[in-house]
N, C-alpha and C positions, 0 to 999 in steps of 0.2 A: 517902126523903123525896119527896113528890109535891107538885106545884104546885097552884094553884087550878083547880078544875073549871070550865072555860068551855064555853059553848054553841058547838058547832061551827058552827051556823047563823049566828051573829053575824058570823063571818068571811065567809061567803058573802053575807050581806046588805050588807056594806060597812062594818061596824063593825070596822075593822082595828086591832088592838092588838099586832100583831107582823109579822114578815116570813115569808112562806111560799114554798115551792117545791113544785111538783107534777110528778109523772111519770105520764103518761097511757099507756094501752094496754099496761100491763105484763103480760106473758104469765104470769100466775099468778092464782089465785083470791083474792078479797078476804078470804075466811075465813082463808086461810093467812097473808096479810099482817097481818091484825088480831092474830093470835097474837103476832107479833114486835113490832108497834107498841105493844102493851100493856106490853112490857118497858121501853120507853124513855120513855113518857109521864111528864112531870114531872121528868125527870132533867136535870142540866146537860149541856151539849153534850159535854164531854170524857167524862163517865161514859157518856152514850148511845153515843158512838162506840166506846168500849171494849166495851160490851155487844154492839153489832152486830158488832164485829170477831170476837168469840169465840162467836157464835151459829152453830149448825150448820145451820140452815135456809137454803136457797138464796135465799129472798126477802130475807134480811138484807143481801145485797150491794146489791140495788137500793135498799133503804131507806137504807142508809148513804150511797149516792150522793145521794139526795134530801136527806138531812140536811146533807151537805157543801154542796150547792147552796143550801139555805136559809141556812146560816151565811155563805156568800160573798155572798148577796144582802143580808144584814143589814150586813155589813162594808162592802161597796162602795156600796150604795144608801142605807142609813140611817145610816152612820157609827157603827156599833155596835162594841163590843169583843167579840171572839169569846169571851174568858174570862168575860164577864158574861151570856152567853146561856143559855137553857134551853129545853127542848121544852115549849112551852105547850099544844100540841095536835097530834095526829097521827091520821089516819084513812084508811081505804081505801074507795073507792066501787066499786060494780059497774060493769064495763065491758061492751062487747059480747061476746057468746058465739058462738063459731064452732061450727056444727052439723056433725058428722061422723058417719059410720056405719062399723061394723065388721061384715064378713060372719060369720055364724055357721052352725050346722048346719041342714040341712033348708030351705035357702033363706031363712033369716031374717036379720035385721040388727039390731044394737043401736046405740043412739045414743051418740056420744062428744061431750061438751060441752067444748070448749076455751075456758076462761074467761079473762077479762082484768079488770084493775082499774086504778083511778086512785088513786095514793098521794099524799097531801098531808101535809107536815110544816110546822108553824108554830113559829117560835122568837121569843122576846121577852127583854127584859132582866129580870134577876132583881131582887128588892128589895134595898135597901141592907143590911138585916140579913143576908140570905142570902149576899150577896157578901162581907160581912165574915167570916162563919163559914167560907166556902170559902177565903178568903185566909188566915185564921188556920190552917186545916187544911193548906194548901199550905206555909205557912211552917214548920210543925212537921215536915212531910215533906221540907223542903229546897227548896221552890219548884218541885217537879217531881213526876212520877208515881213509882210504886214502882220503875220501871226506869230512873229517871234521865233521862227525856225531858221536854221542855217541855210546858206545859199545852195548847197550841194548835198548829195546823199552821203558822200564820204565825210564832209564837215559835220553833217547832222549826226552821223554815227559817232564820230569822235566827241561831239558835244554831249550826246547822250551818255557815252561811256564815262566822260569826265563828271557829268552831273551825278550819275549813279555812284561813282567812287566817292565823290564829295559827300553824298547823302549817307553812304555806308560809313565813312569816316566820322561824320557828325553823329550818326546813331551810336557808333562805338564809344565816342567821347561822352555822349549823354548817359549811356549804360554804365561806363566807368564812374562818372560823377555820382550817379544814383547809388552804385555799389559802395562808393566811398562814404556817401551820406548815411547809408544804412549801417555801415560799420561803425561810424562815429556815434550814431544814435544807439546802436546796441551797446557800445562801450559806456555811453552815458547812463543807459538804463541799468547796466550791470553795476556801475559805480553807485548809482542811487540805491539799488537793492542792497549792496554791501553796506552802505552807510545806514540804511534803514534797519538792517539786521543787527548791526553793531549798536545802534541806538536802542533797539528793542532789548538787546541783551543787557545793556547798561541799566535801562529802566527796570527790567525784571530783577537784576541784582540789587538795585537800590530798594525795590519794593520788598524783596526778601529780607534785606537788612533792616528795613523799617519794621516789618512784621516781627522779626526776631527781637528787636529792641522793645517793641510793645509787649511781646510775651514776657521778656525779662522783667520789665517794669511791673506787669500784672502779677508775676510770681513773687516779686519782692514785696508788693503791696499786700498780697495774700499772706505771706509769711509774717509781715509786721502785724497784720490784723490778728492772726492766730496767736502770736506772742503776746499781744496786748490782752486778749480775752482769757487766756489760761490762768493767771493768778486770781483774777476776780472770781472765776468759776470755782476755783479751789477754796477760796475764802468763803464763798456762799455755801458750798457743800459742808464745810466745817461748822459754820454757824448753825446750819440746819440740824446737824448731828447733835450739837450741844443743846439746842432747844428741845429736841426729842428726849434727850437724856434727862433734862430738868423736869419735863412733864411726867416722865416715868417714875422719878423718885417720889414725888408727893403721892402718887397713886399707891405706891408700895407702902409708904408710911401710913396711909389711911387704912389700908387692909390689915396691917399689923395691929393697929389700934382697935379695930373691931374684934379681932380675934381675942385680944386680951380682955 
């Protein structure tokens, strides 16, 4: 789809119907620049930028910068919307040519012409019908290009900023949730440790009480055993003394009889 064919001289004469940007003294020939300019003439700004981005010619880089400058001038100076602009005209004029020479055989020299050009890109607002068609096409495509990017650099910048802010907010929420979970886990661990300590203290106290009870029972049993054994031992010792005394008396009597 191409726009209306306008006379480029009308812009030079002062009949301005768009916003232009010019790059002067570009070190390339005008003929090479015109080949690329023919590709974007009449296209909307987004499509023209995509064409220039994927064009292999080196001059396409400079033309893309001029196009971006023209769009920026329209947005900042004329309060235009970048999504509603298209390339109404673009042309390349001859610039000064630098004369150089190259030495050749037999003392001769050949001329080298280092040409330059002035590139001009003019953008203007599209008609309402064309804007409606492009908007409908964008709505069918999801409001963005085929790669999921916004339709303009400003919109792309805003979308990137919003995405980064959302990602930062989401990361902060995740960090807060993790911190809360860690605090809850630490509290549970502390409670478990306190409960374990208390249970260990109770168990140790019960064990000490059981040991004390066993010691008391053992002491009581030993005391009862010693009390039971002491009368029998005394009775046995007394009987032993009586037996010894009885044995000693007959011996004495026998000795006295012999003496007599």
